[in-house]
C-alpha positions as CSV (number, residue, x, y, z in Angstrom):
1,M,2.2,5.1,22.1
2,D,2.4,8.9,23.6
3,N,3.7,11.8,21.4
4,N,6.7,12.4,23.2
5,R,7.6,8.8,22.2
6,L,6.5,9.3,18.8
7,K,7.9,12.5,18.1
8,S,11.1,11.0,19.4
9,I,10.7,8.0,16.9
10,E,10.8,10.8,14.1
11,E,13.5,12.6,14.7
12,S,15.9,9.3,14.7
13,L,14.2,9.0,11.9
14,A,14.8,12.3,10.2
15,N,18.0,12.7,11.3
16,G,20.1,9.6,12.7
17,G,22.7,7.4,10.8
18,K,22.2,4.5,8.8
19,D,22.8,2.2,11.9
20,A,20.4,5.0,14.3
21,I,17.9,4.2,11.5
22,L,17.5,0.5,11.3
23,A,17.7,0.4,14.8
24,V,14.3,2.3,14.8
25,I,13.5,0.5,11.9
26,E,13.6,-2.3,14.8
27,Q,12.2,-0.6,17.1
28,I,8.6,0.2,14.8
29,R,8.9,-3.4,14.4
30,E,7.7,-4.0,17.4
31,I,5.4,-1.0,18.6
32,G,3.9,-0.9,15.1
33,V,3.7,1.0,12.0
34,P,0.6,2.9,11.5
35,K,1.5,6.4,13.2
36,L,5.1,6.6,11.7
37,L,3.8,5.8,7.9
38,P,4.1,9.3,7.0
39,A,7.8,9.1,8.8
40,L,9.2,5.8,6.6
41,V,8.4,7.4,3.7
42,K,9.9,10.3,4.3
43,V,13.5,8.1,5.3
44,Y,12.6,5.8,1.6
45,K,12.8,8.6,0.3
46,T,15.1,10.8,1.6
47,C,17.6,8.1,2.4
48,G,20.3,7.4,-0.1
49,D,21.6,3.7,1.5
50,D,19.7,0.4,-0.2
51,D,19.4,-1.4,3.6
52,V,17.0,2.0,5.3
53,K,15.5,1.3,2.0
54,M,15.0,-2.0,2.4
55,A,15.1,-2.2,6.1
56,V,11.6,0.1,5.1
57,F,10.2,-1.7,2.6
58,K,10.1,-5.3,4.6
59,L,8.7,-3.8,7.6
60,L,5.7,-2.4,5.6
61,S,5.7,-5.9,4.6
62,D,5.3,-7.4,6.7
63,A,3.4,-4.9,8.5
64,S,-0.1,-7.0,9.9
65,Q,-1.9,-4.3,12.2
66,R,-5.1,-3.2,10.1
67,E,-4.9,0.7,11.5
68,I,-2.5,0.6,9.2
69,V,-5.1,0.3,5.9
70,D,-6.4,4.0,5.3
71,E,-3.1,5.6,6.5
72,M,-1.3,3.6,3.3
73,A,-4.0,4.2,1.4
74,D,-4.1,7.6,2.1
75,A,0.5,7.9,1.4
76,I,-0.1,5.8,-2.1
77,A,-3.3,8.2,-3.5
78,A,-0.6,11.4,-2.6
79,E,2.5,9.8,-3.5
80,T,3.9,11.8,-6.5
81,D,7.2,9.6,-6.5
82,A,6.9,6.8,-8.7
83,N,9.6,4.9,-7.5
84,V,7.5,5.1,-3.5
85,K,4.7,4.7,-5.1
86,Q,5.4,1.8,-6.5
87,M,7.2,0.5,-2.7
88,L,4.3,0.9,-1.1
89,V,1.4,-1.0,-3.5
90,T,4.2,-3.7,-3.4
91,S,4.5,-4.2,0.0
92,C,0.4,-4.0,0.4
93,W,0.4,-7.5,-1.9
94,Y,3.7,-8.5,0.3
95,S,1.5,-7.8,3.5
96,K,-1.4,-10.1,5.0
97,I,-3.4,-7.2,5.4
98,D,-6.7,-6.8,3.5
99,Y,-7.1,-3.9,2.1
100,L,-10.6,-4.6,1.0
101,P,-11.9,-1.4,2.3
102,R,-9.7,0.5,0.1
103,L,-10.0,-1.7,-3.3
104,E,-10.8,0.9,-5.6
105,L,-7.9,2.7,-5.2
106,F,-6.3,-0.2,-6.3
107,I,-8.2,-0.6,-9.5
108,D,-7.8,2.9,-10.2
109,L,-4.4,2.0,-10.6
110,V,-4.8,-1.0,-12.6
111,F,-6.4,1.5,-14.7
112,D,-4.4,4.9,-14.4
113,A,-0.6,3.6,-13.1
114,P,2.0,2.8,-15.2
115,F,2.1,-1.3,-16.1
116,E,4.6,-2.2,-13.7
117,L,2.6,0.0,-11.0
118,A,-1.1,-1.2,-12.5
119,F,0.2,-4.8,-12.0
120,E,1.1,-5.0,-8.7
121,A,-2.3,-3.2,-8.3
122,F,-4.1,-6.1,-9.5
123,T,-1.9,-8.2,-7.8
124,V,-3.3,-6.6,-4.7
125,I,-6.8,-6.8,-5.5
126,E,-5.7,-10.6,-7.5
127,N,-4.3,-11.9,-3.7
128,R,-6.7,-10.5,-1.3
129,Q,-8.1,-12.6,1.2
130,G,-10.7,-13.0,3.4
131,S,-14.4,-12.6,2.6
132,V,-16.6,-10.2,1.0
133,T,-20.2,-9.8,2.0
134,N,-22.2,-9.9,-1.6
135,E,-23.5,-6.3,-1.1
136,R,-19.7,-5.0,-1.5
137,R,-18.7,-7.3,-4.5
138,A,-21.6,-5.2,-5.8
139,E,-20.3,-2.3,-5.6
140,L,-16.5,-2.9,-6.7
141,I,-17.9,-4.9,-9.5
142,S,-20.4,-1.9,-11.2
143,Y,-17.3,0.7,-9.3
144,I,-14.9,-2.1,-12.2
145,E,-17.2,-1.6,-14.3
146,K,-18.1,1.9,-14.6
147,R,-14.7,2.4,-15.5
148,L,-14.5,0.0,-18.1
149,A,-17.5,2.0,-19.7
150,A,-15.6,5.2,-19.1
151,E,-13.9,6.4,-22.6
152,G,-10.4,6.3,-21.8
153,D,-6.7,4.9,-22.6
154,F,-6.3,2.5,-19.6
155,N,-3.9,-0.7,-19.4
156,E,-7.2,-3.2,-21.1
157,S,-4.6,-6.4,-20.5
158,L,-4.7,-5.9,-16.8
159,T,-8.8,-4.5,-16.4
160,T,-10.9,-6.7,-18.8
161,G,-10.0,-9.3,-15.6
162,L,-10.7,-7.9,-12.6
163,V,-14.6,-8.2,-12.8
164,E,-14.2,-11.8,-13.0
165,I,-11.6,-11.9,-10.3
166,V,-13.9,-10.0,-8.1
167,K,-16.7,-12.1,-8.8
168,N,-14.7,-15.2,-7.1
169,Y,-13.6,-13.1,-4.1
170,D,-15.4,-16.1,-1.3
171,D,-18.9,-15.0,0.4
């Protein structure tokens, strides 16, 4: 997608009324989400309309482009609004995208986030699909074990099962 098309879509998202925004969201469904994720997050944060918020959530939940993994993980990591962060993480586990390259982010959320958000992150980890190399599995187990060994207050009811989940990932 060329820059002029991107700018036009971003402008419509930022300045359009409810019907215009919903129409643009349907266009985005056809052309792909990754480059427009920041604009979609901004609409979700600033628009008070529940239909628009639900349309953004459904769009992100239905996203299938693998290119979104880094953009989504970066958006989650940078987000300070708890409701928006919750929506982003929930859309990750609804989607069929494999977040294996960025699972450390979700592991950190299981340890550090309030329980409801931690549970959503746990679900992303638990429900991931696809094969995992032995090397990546070992990296993730080591990462979890280091987090478990560190002193701190974390979601123990969720964190204790992480190692077993990762051990059971398919080759």
